[in-house]
DSSP file (Angstrom, degrees, kcal/mol; ACC not computed):
  #  RESIDUE AA STRUCTURE BP1 BP2  ACC     N-H-->O    O-->H-N    N-H-->O    O-->H-N    TCO  KAPPA ALPHA  PHI   PSI    X-CA   Y-CA   Z-CA
    1    1 A M              0   0    0      0, 0.0     2,-0.3     0, 0.0     0, 0.0   0.000 360.0 360.0 360.0 136.9  153.3  -21.4   67.7
    2    2 A L        -     0   0    0      1,-0.1    48,-0.1     4,-0.1    47,-0.0  -0.628 360.0-129.2 -89.0 148.4  151.3  -24.3   68.8
    3    3 A G    >   -     0   0    0     -2,-0.3     3,-1.6    44,-0.1    46,-0.1  -0.381  28.3-100.3 -88.3 171.6  147.7  -24.6   67.7
    4    4 A P  T 3  S+     0   0    0      0, 0.0    46,-0.1     0, 0.0    -1,-0.1   0.748 124.5  39.2 -63.5 -25.7  144.6  -25.3   70.0
    5    5 A L  T >  S+     0   0    0     44,-2.3     3,-2.8    41,-0.1    47,-0.2   0.121  82.7 162.2-115.1  23.7  144.6  -29.0   69.1
    6    6 A H  T <  S-     0   0    0     -3,-1.6    45,-0.2    43,-0.3    44,-0.1  -0.184  75.6  -6.3 -50.3 116.2  148.4  -29.5   69.1
    7    7 A G  T 3  S+     0   0    0     43,-2.7    -1,-0.3     1,-0.3    44,-0.2   0.451  94.0 144.3  82.0  -0.9  149.1  -33.2   69.4
    8    8 A I    <   -     0   0    0     -3,-2.8    44,-3.0    42,-0.2     2,-0.3  -0.568  49.2-127.3 -81.2 128.3  145.5  -34.1   70.0
    9    9 A P  E     -a   52   0A   0      0, 0.0    98,-1.4     0, 0.0    99,-1.3  -0.565  31.8-176.8 -72.2 129.3  144.5  -37.5   68.3
   10   10 A V  E     -ab  53 108A   0     42,-2.9    44,-2.6    -2,-0.3    45,-0.7  -0.951  17.0-158.8-128.4 146.5  141.5  -37.4   66.0
   11   11 A L  E     -ab  55 109A   0     97,-1.4    99,-2.6    -2,-0.4     2,-0.4  -0.954  15.6-163.6-118.3 145.4  139.6  -40.0   64.0
   12   12 A I  E     -ab  56 110A   0     43,-2.1    45,-2.3    -2,-0.4    99,-0.2  -0.938  25.0 -97.6-128.6 156.4  137.4  -39.0   61.1
   13   13 A K  E >   -a   57   0A   0     97,-1.7     3,-1.9    -2,-0.4    45,-0.1  -0.371  36.1-114.7 -67.8 145.5  134.7  -40.6   59.1
   14   14 A D  T 3  S+     0   0    0     43,-1.7    12,-2.3     1,-0.3    11,-0.3   0.236 109.4  66.8 -72.7  15.5  135.6  -42.2   55.9
   15   15 A N  T 3  S+     0   0    0     10,-0.2   128,-2.9    11,-0.1     2,-0.6   0.296  83.4  89.2-109.0   7.9  133.6  -39.8   53.7
   16   16 A I  B <  S-E  142   0B   0     -3,-1.9   126,-0.2   126,-0.2   125,-0.1  -0.918  80.9-124.2-109.2 118.8  135.9  -37.0   54.7
   17   17 A D        -     0   0    0    124,-2.6    23,-2.1    -2,-0.6     2,-0.4  -0.213  23.9-174.3 -65.3 141.3  139.0  -36.5   52.4
   18   18 A T        -     0   0    0      4,-0.3     2,-1.8    21,-0.2    18,-0.5  -0.997  26.6-133.5-134.2 138.0  142.5  -36.5   53.6
   19   19 A G  S    S+     0   0    0     -2,-0.4    20,-0.2    21,-0.1     2,-0.2  -0.304  79.4  74.6 -85.0  54.8  145.3  -35.7   51.3
   20   20 A D  S    S-     0   0    0     -2,-1.8    -2,-0.1     2,-0.4    16,-0.1  -0.585 106.7 -63.7-141.4-154.9  147.5  -38.6   52.3
   21   21 A R  S    S+     0   0    0     -2,-0.2     2,-0.2    14,-0.1    -2,-0.1   0.566  97.4 104.8 -83.7  -2.6  147.6  -42.4   51.8
   22   22 A M  S    S-     0   0    0     14,-0.1    14,-0.6     1,-0.1    -2,-0.4  -0.566  70.0-129.8 -72.5 141.4  144.2  -42.9   53.6
   23   23 A Q        -     0   0    0     -2,-0.2     2,-0.6    12,-0.2     9,-0.1  -0.607   5.5-144.6 -92.1 153.7  141.4  -43.6   51.3
   24   24 A T        +     0   0    0     10,-0.5    -9,-0.1     7,-0.3    10,-0.1  -0.897  36.0 151.9-115.9  95.4  138.1  -41.9   51.2
   25   25 A T    >   -     0   0    0     -2,-0.6     3,-1.8   -11,-0.3     6,-0.3   0.700  38.7-148.3 -97.8 -20.8  135.6  -44.6   50.2
   26   26 A A  T 3  S-     0   0    0    -12,-2.3    36,-0.2     1,-0.3   -11,-0.1   0.745  73.4 -59.0  54.8  27.0  132.4  -43.4   51.8
   27   27 A G  T 3  S+     0   0    0      1,-0.2    34,-0.5   -13,-0.2     2,-0.5   0.558 111.9 118.4  81.4  10.1  131.4  -47.0   52.2
   28   28 A S    X   -     0   0    0     -3,-1.8     3,-1.0     1,-0.1     4,-0.3  -0.919  59.7-150.2-117.6 134.1  131.6  -47.7   48.5
   29   29 A F  G >  S+     0   0    0     -2,-0.5     3,-0.8     1,-0.2    -1,-0.1   0.738  96.6  70.0 -64.6 -22.1  133.7  -50.1   46.7
   30   30 A A  G 3  S+     0   0    0      1,-0.2    -1,-0.2    -5,-0.1    -5,-0.0   0.739 102.1  44.5 -67.5 -23.3  133.6  -47.8   43.7
   31   31 A L  G X  S+     0   0    0     -3,-1.0     3,-0.9    -6,-0.3    -7,-0.3   0.443  88.6 113.3-100.9  -2.5  135.7  -45.2   45.5
   32   32 A A  T <   +     0   0    0     -3,-0.8    -3,-0.0    -4,-0.3    -7,-0.0  -0.417  67.2  32.7 -72.0 148.6  138.3  -47.7   46.9
   33   33 A G  T 3  S+     0   0    0     -2,-0.1    -1,-0.2     1,-0.0    -2,-0.0   0.366  95.5  85.1  96.3  -4.6  141.8  -47.6   45.7
   34   34 A A    <   -     0   0    0     -3,-0.9   -10,-0.5   -10,-0.1    -1,-0.0  -0.874  64.4-149.2-132.4  98.8  142.3  -43.9   45.0
   35   35 A P        -     0   0    0      0, 0.0   -12,-0.2     0, 0.0   -16,-0.1  -0.290  37.0 -93.7 -63.2 153.3  143.4  -41.6   48.0
   36   36 A A        -     0   0    0    -14,-0.6   -14,-0.1   -18,-0.5     3,-0.1  -0.355  26.0-128.7 -66.1 148.4  142.1  -38.0   47.7
   37   37 A P  S    S+     0   0    0      0, 0.0     2,-0.3     0, 0.0    -1,-0.1   0.717  84.1   2.3 -72.7 -19.0  144.4  -35.5   46.1
   38   38 A R  S    S-     0   0    0    -20,-0.1   -18,-0.2   103,-0.0     2,-0.1  -0.968  87.3 -78.4-156.2 168.5  144.2  -33.1   49.0
   39   39 A D        -     0   0    0     -2,-0.3   -21,-0.2   -20,-0.2     2,-0.1  -0.384  43.7-115.8 -68.9 149.2  142.6  -32.5   52.5
   40   40 A S     >  -     0   0    0    -23,-2.1     4,-2.6   101,-0.2   101,-0.2  -0.376  39.2 -99.6 -67.2 164.6  139.0  -31.6   52.8
   41   41 A T  H  > S+     0   0    0     99,-1.4     4,-2.1     1,-0.2     5,-0.1   0.897 124.6  47.8 -53.2 -45.2  138.6  -28.2   54.4
   42   42 A V  H  > S+     0   0    0     98,-0.5     4,-2.1    96,-0.2    -1,-0.2   0.893 111.4  48.9 -69.1 -37.7  137.9  -29.7   57.8
   43   43 A A  H  > S+     0   0    0    -26,-0.3     4,-2.4     2,-0.2    -2,-0.2   0.916 112.4  49.1 -66.4 -43.6  140.8  -32.0   57.7
   44   44 A A  H  X S+     0   0    0     -4,-2.6     4,-2.3     1,-0.2    -2,-0.2   0.897 111.6  49.5 -62.5 -38.0  143.1  -29.1   56.7
   45   45 A N  H  X S+     0   0    0     -4,-2.1     4,-1.2     2,-0.2    -2,-0.2   0.882 109.9  51.4 -66.6 -40.8  141.7  -27.0   59.6
   46   46 A L  H ><>S+     0   0    0     -4,-2.1     5,-2.3     1,-0.2     3,-0.5   0.955 113.0  45.2 -61.5 -51.6  142.3  -29.9   62.0
   47   47 A R  H ><5S+     0   0    0     -4,-2.4     3,-1.6     1,-0.3    -2,-0.2   0.893 110.0  52.5 -61.9 -41.5  145.9  -30.2   60.9
   48   48 A A  H 3<5S+     0   0    0     -4,-2.3    -1,-0.3     1,-0.3    -2,-0.2   0.734 106.6  56.4 -69.7 -18.2  146.5  -26.4   60.9
   49   49 A G  T <<5S-     0   0    0     -4,-1.2   -44,-2.3    -3,-0.5   -43,-0.3   0.489 125.6-103.9 -82.3  -7.3  145.2  -26.5   64.5
   50   50 A G  T < 5S+     0   0    0     -3,-1.6   -43,-2.7    -4,-0.3   -42,-0.2   0.447  71.0 146.0  98.9  -1.5  147.8  -29.1   65.4
   51   51 A A      < -     0   0    0     -5,-2.3     2,-0.6   -45,-0.2    -1,-0.3  -0.322  42.7-138.2 -67.8 155.8  145.6  -32.2   65.5
   52   52 A V  E     -a    9   0A   0    -44,-3.0   -42,-2.9   -47,-0.2     2,-1.0  -0.961  10.9-142.8-119.0 116.2  147.0  -35.5   64.4
   53   53 A I  E     -a   10   0A   0     -2,-0.6   -42,-0.2   -44,-0.2     3,-0.1  -0.667  17.3-174.5 -81.7 106.9  144.5  -37.6   62.3
   54   54 A L  E     -     0   0A   0    -44,-2.6     2,-0.3    -2,-1.0    -1,-0.2   0.845  53.1 -56.8 -68.2 -34.3  145.1  -41.1   63.4
   55   55 A G  E     -a   11   0A   0    -45,-0.7   -43,-2.1    -3,-0.1     2,-0.3  -0.981  53.0 -79.0 175.1-178.6  142.9  -42.7   60.9
   56   56 A K  E     -a   12   0A   0     -2,-0.3     2,-0.3   -45,-0.2   -43,-0.2  -0.834  30.2-137.6-111.2 147.8  139.5  -43.1   59.4
   57   57 A T  E     -a   13   0A   0    -45,-2.3   -43,-1.7    -2,-0.3    40,-0.0  -0.801  35.8 -95.3-106.0 147.9  136.5  -45.0   60.6
   58   58 A T        -     0   0    0     -2,-0.3     2,-0.4   -45,-0.1    38,-0.2  -0.186  36.5-148.3 -66.5 159.8  134.4  -47.1   58.3
   59   59 A C        -     0   0    0    -45,-0.1     2,-0.3   -46,-0.1    35,-0.1  -0.990   8.5-136.3-136.2 125.3  131.3  -45.7   56.7
   60   60 A R        -     0   0    0     33,-0.5     2,-0.8    -2,-0.4   -32,-0.1  -0.625  35.1-112.9 -73.7 131.6  128.1  -47.4   55.7
   61   61 A N    >   -     0   0    0    -34,-0.5     3,-0.9    -2,-0.3   -34,-0.1  -0.613  28.3-163.3 -67.9 107.8  127.0  -46.2   52.3
   62   62 A G  T 3  S+     0   0    0     -2,-0.8    -1,-0.2     1,-0.3   -35,-0.1   0.436  74.5  81.9 -75.8  -2.6  123.9  -44.4   53.2
   63   63 A R  T 3  S+     0   0    0      2,-0.0     2,-0.4     0, 0.0    -1,-0.3   0.339  85.2  73.8 -86.5   7.8  122.5  -44.4   49.6
   64   64 A T    <   -     0   0    0     -3,-0.9    -4,-0.0     2,-0.1     0, 0.0  -0.941  68.8-145.9-124.2 146.3  121.2  -47.9   50.1
   65   65 A S        +     0   0    0     -2,-0.4     3,-0.1     2,-0.0    -1,-0.1   0.456  65.4 116.7 -84.2  -2.2  118.2  -49.4   52.0
   66   66 A A  S    S-     0   0    0      1,-0.1    -2,-0.1     0, 0.0     0, 0.0  -0.322  75.4-100.3 -66.6 149.5  120.2  -52.5   52.8
   67   67 A P        -     0   0    0      0, 0.0    -1,-0.1     0, 0.0    -2,-0.0  -0.259  50.2 -85.2 -67.3 160.3  120.9  -53.3   56.4
   68   68 A S        -     0   0    0      1,-0.1     3,-0.1    -3,-0.1    -8,-0.0  -0.371  51.9-109.3 -60.7 139.3  124.4  -52.5   57.7
   69   69 A P        -     0   0    0      0, 0.0    -1,-0.1     0, 0.0    -9,-0.0  -0.310  45.5 -80.8 -68.7 161.3  126.8  -55.3   57.0
   70   70 A P        -     0   0    0      0, 0.0     2,-0.4     0, 0.0     3,-0.0  -0.301  49.1-137.6 -57.3 144.7  128.0  -57.4   59.9
   71   71 A S    >   -     0   0    0      3,-0.2     3,-1.2     1,-0.1     5,-0.1  -0.912  11.8-148.0-114.2 135.8  130.8  -55.7   61.8
   72   72 A A  T 3  S+     0   0    0     -2,-0.4    -1,-0.1     1,-0.3     0, 0.0   0.679  98.5  63.8 -69.2 -17.2  134.0  -57.4   63.1
   73   73 A D  T 3  S-     0   0    0      1,-0.3     3,-0.4     2,-0.0    -1,-0.3   0.214 112.9-107.6 -94.9  20.2  134.0  -55.0   65.9
   74   74 A G    <   -     0   0    0     -3,-1.2    -1,-0.3     1,-0.2    -3,-0.2  -0.383  54.0 -39.1  94.2-167.2  130.8  -56.2   67.4
   75   75 A P  S    S-     0   0    0      0, 0.0    -1,-0.2     0, 0.0    20,-0.1   0.613  87.5-102.2 -75.2 -14.9  127.3  -54.9   67.7
   76   76 A G        +     0   0    0     -3,-0.4     8,-0.4     1,-0.2     2,-0.3   0.816  63.8 127.3  93.3  96.7  128.2  -51.3   68.4
   77   77 A A        -     0   0    0      6,-0.1    -1,-0.2    18,-0.1    48,-0.2  -0.972  65.5 -68.4-161.5 166.3  128.1  -49.7   71.8
   78   78 A A    >   -     0   0    0     46,-0.9     3,-1.6    -2,-0.3    21,-0.1  -0.286  58.3-107.2 -50.1 151.8  130.2  -47.7   74.2
   79   79 A P  T 3  S+     0   0    0      0, 0.0    -1,-0.1     0, 0.0    46,-0.0   0.755 120.4  41.3 -53.3 -30.8  133.1  -50.0   75.4
   80   80 A D  T 3  S+     0   0    0     45,-0.1     2,-0.2     2,-0.1    -2,-0.1   0.240 102.9  88.0-107.1  14.5  131.4  -50.3   78.8
   81   81 A A  S <  S-     0   0    0     -3,-1.6     3,-0.1     1,-0.1    -4,-0.0  -0.713  81.1 -97.6-113.4 164.0  127.8  -50.6   77.7
   82   82 A Q        -     0   0    0     -2,-0.2    -4,-0.2     1,-0.1    -1,-0.1  -0.299  57.8 -78.1 -68.9 158.8  125.5  -53.4   76.7
   83   83 A P        -     0   0    0      0, 0.0     3,-0.2     0, 0.0    -1,-0.1  -0.231  34.0-153.5 -57.8 150.4  125.0  -54.3   73.0
   84   84 A V    >   +     0   0    0     -8,-0.4     3,-2.1     1,-0.1     7,-0.1  -0.089  47.2 131.6-118.5  33.6  122.7  -52.1   71.0
   85   85 A R  T 3  S+     0   0    0      1,-0.3    -1,-0.1     7,-0.0     7,-0.1   0.809  75.6  50.5 -57.0 -30.1  121.5  -54.4   68.3
   86   86 A D  T 3  S+     0   0    0     -3,-0.2    -1,-0.3     2,-0.0     3,-0.1   0.342  86.8 108.2 -92.0   6.1  117.9  -53.5   68.8
   87   87 A R  S <  S-     0   0    0     -3,-2.1     5,-0.1     1,-0.1    -3,-0.0  -0.452  82.6 -87.3 -79.8 159.5  118.5  -49.7   68.7
   88   88 A P    >   -     0   0    0      0, 0.0     3,-1.7     0, 0.0     4,-0.5  -0.257  45.3-101.3 -64.3 157.7  117.3  -47.7   65.8
   89   89 A Q  G >> S+     0   0    0      1,-0.3     3,-2.4     2,-0.2     4,-1.8   0.844 115.3  61.7 -49.9 -46.7  119.6  -47.4   62.8
   90   90 A P  G 34 S+     0   0    0      0, 0.0     4,-0.4     0, 0.0    -1,-0.3   0.769 101.2  55.1 -56.4 -21.0  120.9  -43.9   63.5
   91   91 A L  G <4 S+     0   0    0     -3,-1.7    -2,-0.2     1,-0.2    25,-0.0   0.700 114.8  39.5 -85.1 -15.3  122.3  -45.0   66.7
   92   92 A R  T X4 S+     0   0    0     -3,-2.4     3,-1.6    -4,-0.5     4,-0.2   0.695  93.6  80.5 -97.6 -26.2  124.3  -47.8   65.0
   93   93 A L  T 3< S+     0   0    0     -4,-1.8   -33,-0.5     1,-0.3     3,-0.2   0.809 105.4  24.6 -67.7 -35.2  125.6  -46.2   61.7
   94   94 A Q  T >> S+     0   0    0     -4,-0.4     4,-1.4     1,-0.2     3,-1.2  -0.053  78.4 132.1-116.6  35.5  128.6  -44.3   63.0
   95   95 A R  H <>  +     0   0    0     -3,-1.6     4,-2.4     1,-0.3     5,-0.2   0.781  65.8  62.2 -63.7 -25.0  129.3  -46.3   66.1
   96   96 A R  H 3> S+     0   0    0     -3,-0.2     4,-1.6   -38,-0.2    -1,-0.3   0.838 102.4  51.4 -73.2 -28.2  133.1  -46.6   65.3
   97   97 A L  H <> S+     0   0    0     -3,-1.2     4,-1.6     2,-0.2    -2,-0.2   0.948 114.8  40.3 -66.4 -50.2  133.6  -42.9   65.6
   98   98 A R  H  X S+     0   0    0     -4,-1.4     4,-3.5     1,-0.2    -2,-0.2   0.860 112.2  56.9 -65.8 -35.1  131.9  -42.6   68.9
   99   99 A R  H  X S+     0   0    0     -4,-2.4     4,-3.3    -5,-0.2     6,-0.3   0.916 102.6  55.0 -59.6 -44.0  133.5  -45.7   70.2
  100  100 A G  H  <>S+     0   0    0     -4,-1.6     5,-2.3     1,-0.2     6,-1.1   0.944 115.1  39.6 -56.1 -50.3  137.0  -44.3   69.4
  101  101 A A  H ><5S+     0   0    0     -4,-1.6     3,-1.5     3,-0.2    -2,-0.2   0.934 115.3  51.8 -63.1 -48.3  136.3  -41.3   71.5
  102  102 A S  H 3<5S+     0   0    0     -4,-3.5    -2,-0.2     1,-0.3    -1,-0.2   0.873 112.9  44.2 -57.4 -40.4  134.5  -43.2   74.1
  103  103 A A  T 3<5S-     0   0    0     -4,-3.3    -1,-0.3    -5,-0.2    -2,-0.2   0.344 114.9-114.9 -87.9   9.3  137.3  -45.7   74.6
  104  104 A N  T < 5S+     0   0    0     -3,-1.5    -3,-0.2     2,-0.3     3,-0.1   0.743  77.8 129.6  58.2  29.1  140.0  -42.9   74.5
  105  105 A F  S   <S+     0   0    0     -5,-2.3     2,-0.3     1,-0.3    -4,-0.2   0.824  86.5   9.3 -65.6 -35.5  141.6  -44.0   71.3
  106  106 A A  S    S-     0   0    0     -6,-1.1    -2,-0.3     1,-0.1    -1,-0.3  -0.988  71.2-131.7-144.5 152.2  141.2  -40.5   70.2
  107  107 A A  S    S+     0   0    0    -98,-1.4    50,-0.9    -2,-0.3     2,-0.3   0.882  91.5   5.3 -74.5 -35.3  140.2  -37.4   72.1
  108  108 A V  E     -bC  10 156A   0    -99,-1.3   -97,-1.4    48,-0.2     2,-0.3  -0.912  62.2-158.8-137.8 166.4  137.7  -36.4   69.4
  109  109 A S  E     -bC  11 155A   0     46,-2.0    46,-2.4    -2,-0.3     2,-0.5  -0.983  12.8-138.1-141.9 155.7  136.3  -37.6   66.3
  110  110 A L  E     +bC  12 154A   0    -99,-2.6   -97,-1.7    -2,-0.3     2,-0.3  -0.956  28.1 164.0-119.0 136.2  134.6  -36.0   63.4
  111  111 A G  E     - C   0 153A   0     42,-2.9    42,-2.5    -2,-0.5     2,-0.3  -0.781  30.8-117.0-131.0 175.4  131.4  -37.4   61.6
  112  112 A T  E     - C   0 152A   0     -2,-0.3     2,-0.4    40,-0.2    40,-0.2  -0.924  20.3-150.7-121.6 152.8  128.8  -36.2   59.3
  113  113 A E  E     + C   0 151A   0     38,-2.4    38,-1.1    -2,-0.3    32,-0.0  -0.980  30.6 155.3-124.9 127.6  125.1  -35.9   60.0
  114  114 A T  S    S-     0   0    0     -2,-0.4    -1,-0.1    36,-0.2     2,-0.1   0.665  91.0  -8.2-103.7 -52.5  122.2  -36.2   57.6
  115  115 A D  S    S-     0   0    0    -25,-0.0    35,-0.0     0, 0.0    -2,-0.0  -0.511 129.9 -33.4-149.1  70.1  119.5  -37.3   60.1
  116  116 A G  S  > S+     0   0    0     -2,-0.1     4,-1.2   -25,-0.0    -3,-0.1   0.437  89.4 123.5 101.3  -3.1  120.7  -38.2   63.6
  117  117 A S  T  4 S+     0   0    0      1,-0.2    -5,-0.1     3,-0.1   -23,-0.1   0.575  83.4  30.4 -82.4  -4.9  124.1  -39.7   63.0
  118  118 A I  T  > S+     0   0    0     -7,-0.1     4,-0.7    11,-0.1    -1,-0.2   0.730 126.5  36.9-110.7 -46.2  126.0  -37.3   65.3
  119  119 A V  H  > S+     0   0    0      1,-0.2     4,-0.8     2,-0.2     3,-0.4   0.894 112.3  52.9 -76.6 -36.5  123.5  -36.4   68.0
  120  120 A C  H >X S+     0   0    0     -4,-1.2     4,-0.9     1,-0.2     3,-0.6   0.947 108.7  48.2 -63.8 -48.4  121.6  -39.6   68.6
  121  121 A P  H 3> S+     0   0    0      0, 0.0     4,-1.8     0, 0.0    -1,-0.2   0.712  92.0  79.7 -71.2 -13.9  124.6  -41.9   69.1
  122  122 A G  H >X>S+     0   0    0     -4,-0.7     5,-1.7    -3,-0.4     4,-1.4   0.968  97.3  43.9 -50.3 -56.0  126.2  -39.5   71.6
  123  123 A N  H <<5S+     0   0    0     -4,-0.8    -1,-0.2    -3,-0.6     3,-0.2   0.841 110.3  54.4 -58.9 -36.7  123.9  -40.8   74.3
  124  124 A A  H 3<5S+     0   0    0     -4,-0.9   -46,-0.9     1,-0.2    -1,-0.2   0.774 118.9  35.2 -66.5 -27.5  124.3  -44.5   73.3
  125  125 A N  H <<5S-     0   0    0     -4,-1.8    -2,-0.2    -3,-0.7    -1,-0.2   0.428 107.7-115.9-115.1  -1.3  128.1  -44.1   73.6
  126  126 A G  T  <5S+     0   0    0     -4,-1.4     2,-0.3     1,-0.3    -3,-0.2   0.852  76.1 117.3  72.1  33.4  128.5  -41.6   76.6
  127  127 A V      < -     0   0    0     -5,-1.7     2,-0.5    -6,-0.2    -1,-0.3  -0.856  69.4-106.4-126.9 163.0  130.1  -38.9   74.4
  128  128 A V  E     -D  156   0A   0     28,-3.2    28,-2.0    -2,-0.3     2,-0.5  -0.788  31.1-168.0 -92.0 129.4  129.2  -35.4   73.4
  129  129 A G  E     -D  155   0A   0     -2,-0.5     2,-0.5    26,-0.2    26,-0.2  -0.976   2.7-163.8-114.9 130.7  128.0  -34.9   69.8
  130  130 A I        -     0   0    0     24,-2.2    -2,-0.0    -2,-0.5   -11,-0.0  -0.970   2.5-163.3-111.8 119.4  127.6  -31.4   68.4
  131  131 A K        -     0   0    0     -2,-0.5    22,-0.1    22,-0.1     3,-0.1  -0.882  17.8-148.7 -99.3 104.4  125.5  -31.1   65.2
  132  132 A P        -     0   0    0      0, 0.0     3,-0.1     0, 0.0     5,-0.0  -0.344  30.2 -91.3 -70.4 156.1  126.4  -27.6   63.7
  133  133 A T    >   -     0   0    0      1,-0.1     3,-2.7     2,-0.1     4,-0.5  -0.361  60.0 -86.9 -58.6 140.8  123.8  -25.8   61.8
  134  134 A V  T 3  S+     0   0    0      1,-0.3    -1,-0.1     2,-0.1    17,-0.1  -0.336 117.6  25.7 -57.7 129.4  124.2  -26.7   58.0
  135  135 A G  T 3  S+     0   0    0      2,-0.4    -1,-0.3    15,-0.2    -2,-0.1   0.202  92.6  99.0  95.0 -11.2  126.8  -24.4   56.5
  136  136 A L  S <  S+     0   0    0     -3,-2.7     2,-0.4     1,-0.1    -2,-0.1   0.910  86.4  41.6 -67.0 -39.5  128.7  -23.7   59.6
  137  137 A T  S    S-     0   0    0     -4,-0.5    -2,-0.4    15,-0.1    15,-0.2  -0.849  99.2-105.2-103.9 145.0  131.3  -26.2   58.8
  138  138 A S        -     0   0    0     -2,-0.4   -96,-0.2     1,-0.1    -2,-0.1  -0.398  20.8-166.0 -66.9 140.7  132.7  -26.6   55.3
  139  139 A R    >   +     0   0    0     -2,-0.1     3,-2.0   -98,-0.1     2,-0.2   0.245  45.3 130.4-108.1  10.9  131.6  -29.6   53.2
  140  140 A A  T 3  S+     0   0    0      1,-0.3   -99,-1.4     3,-0.0   -98,-0.5  -0.463  80.3  15.8 -60.3 123.8  134.4  -29.1   50.7
  141  141 A G  T 3  S+     0   0    0      1,-0.3  -124,-2.6    -2,-0.2     2,-0.5   0.651 100.3 118.9  85.6  10.4  136.0  -32.5   50.3
  142  142 A V  B <   -E   16   0B   0     -3,-2.0    -1,-0.3  -126,-0.2  -126,-0.2  -0.959  63.1-133.8-120.7 133.1  133.2  -34.5   52.0
  143  143 A V        -     0   0    0   -128,-2.9     2,-0.1    -2,-0.5    -3,-0.0  -0.735  35.9-156.3 -85.0 108.1  131.2  -37.1   50.2
  144  144 A P        -     0   0    0      0, 0.0     3,-0.2     0, 0.0   -30,-0.0  -0.425  30.7-158.8 -93.6 164.1  127.6  -36.3   51.1
  145  145 A I  S    S+     0   0    0      1,-0.3     2,-0.4    -2,-0.1   -31,-0.0   0.771  95.9  21.1 -91.6 -43.3  124.4  -38.3   51.3
  146  146 A S     >  -     0   0    0      1,-0.1     4,-1.9     2,-0.0    -1,-0.3  -0.985  66.5-155.0-129.8 123.0  122.3  -35.1   51.0
  147  147 A H  T  4 S+     0   0    0     -2,-0.4    -1,-0.1     1,-0.2    -2,-0.0   0.765  99.1  40.5 -69.9 -22.1  123.7  -31.9   49.5
  148  148 A I  T  4 S+     0   0    0      1,-0.0    -1,-0.2     3,-0.0   -14,-0.1   0.596 122.8  36.4-100.2 -12.1  121.2  -29.7   51.5
  149  149 A Q  T  4 S+     0   0    0     -3,-0.3    -2,-0.2     2,-0.0   -36,-0.1   0.767  85.6 102.8-109.3 -33.1  121.2  -31.6   54.9
  150  150 A D     <  +     0   0    0     -4,-1.9     2,-0.3   -16,-0.1   -15,-0.2  -0.213  38.8 171.4 -67.0 146.9  124.7  -32.9   55.7
  151  151 A T  E     -C  113   0A   0    -38,-1.1   -38,-2.4   -17,-0.1     2,-0.5  -0.969  29.9-125.6-145.6 150.9  126.9  -31.2   58.2
  152  152 A V  E     +C  112   0A   0     -2,-0.3   -40,-0.2   -40,-0.2   -15,-0.1  -0.877  39.3 162.4-100.7 132.0  130.2  -32.1   59.7
  153  153 A G  E     -C  111   0A   0    -42,-2.5   -42,-2.9    -2,-0.5     2,-0.2  -0.974  28.9-109.9-149.5 160.6  130.4  -32.2   63.5
  154  154 A P  E     -C  110   0A   0      0, 0.0   -24,-2.2     0, 0.0     2,-0.4  -0.462   8.8-154.9 -92.3 158.7  132.5  -33.5   66.4
  155  155 A H  E     +CD 109 129A   0    -46,-2.4   -46,-2.0   -26,-0.2     2,-0.3  -0.995  26.2 167.0-125.9 137.8  132.2  -36.2   69.1
  156  156 A G  E     -CD 108 128A   0    -28,-2.0   -28,-3.2    -2,-0.4   -48,-0.2  -0.934  48.9-115.6-148.3 163.8  134.2  -35.7   72.3
  157  157 A R  S    S+     0   0    0    -50,-0.9     2,-0.3    -2,-0.3   -49,-0.1   0.819 103.6  22.5 -75.0 -26.5  134.5  -37.1   75.8
  158  158 A T  S  > S-     0   0    0    -30,-0.1     4,-2.2     1,-0.1     5,-0.2  -0.853  83.2-111.7-131.0 169.3  133.5  -33.6   77.2
  159  159 A V  H  > S+     0   0    0     -2,-0.3     4,-2.3     2,-0.2     5,-0.2   0.860 118.8  55.5 -66.0 -35.0  131.7  -30.6   75.9
  160  160 A A  H  > S+     0   0    0      2,-0.2     4,-2.4     1,-0.2     5,-0.2   0.930 107.9  48.8 -64.1 -44.9  135.0  -28.7   76.0
  161  161 A D  H  > S+     0   0    0      1,-0.2     4,-1.9     2,-0.2    -2,-0.2   0.924 114.2  44.9 -63.7 -46.4  136.8  -31.3   73.8
  162  162 A A  H  X S+     0   0    0     -4,-2.2     4,-1.9     1,-0.2    -1,-0.2   0.821 113.6  49.3 -71.3 -28.4  133.9  -31.3   71.2
  163  163 A A  H  X S+     0   0    0     -4,-2.3     4,-2.3     2,-0.2    -2,-0.2   0.866 108.0  53.5 -76.1 -33.1  133.7  -27.5   71.1
  164  164 A A  H  < S+     0   0    0     -4,-2.4    -2,-0.2     2,-0.2    -1,-0.2   0.918 111.1  47.9 -67.4 -39.8  137.5  -27.2   70.6
  165  165 A A  H  < S+     0   0    0     -4,-1.9    -2,-0.2    -5,-0.2    -1,-0.2   0.931 112.8  48.1 -66.7 -40.4  137.2  -29.6   67.6
  166  166 A L  H  <        0   0    0     -4,-1.9    -2,-0.2     1,-0.3    -1,-0.2   0.916 360.0 360.0 -60.1 -42.6  134.3  -27.6   66.2
  167  167 A A     <        0   0    0     -4,-2.3    -1,-0.3    -5,-0.1    -2,-0.2   0.499 360.0 360.0 -69.1 360.0  136.1  -24.3   66.7
């Protein structure tokens, strides 16, 4: 039996564990070099639904007040938009996730939000971001910034795509 996401390519943020050779560094050199022993609950649910996790997107370590490091992939915007260097930080932090969905590299992507990292950038990149109520999605196997605020949510090209990933 095929799952609802059968064959759908997905990108996930680098603070979400996958039990494969991909590392979960959460933007920290301290976590580099040791892949997670098993999938996070959300990664396991994606795979059970038939999704294909193509890869992980880089993650800035949110525990520092230092500015984001320079990015080899440019200033961060939708592939067809103007640069967003002067936009507030929440619009830039997870740009690779939304750019992947916006450029059709993947149908959906999963990110995490503490304060604006899912919903704010959706507008900047022309994708739909859904921030679930805290506790709706599992955080087991997710490296958090805040244990009481973080939630995992999708970005997609359409509301239907994002809703399917959330379900």
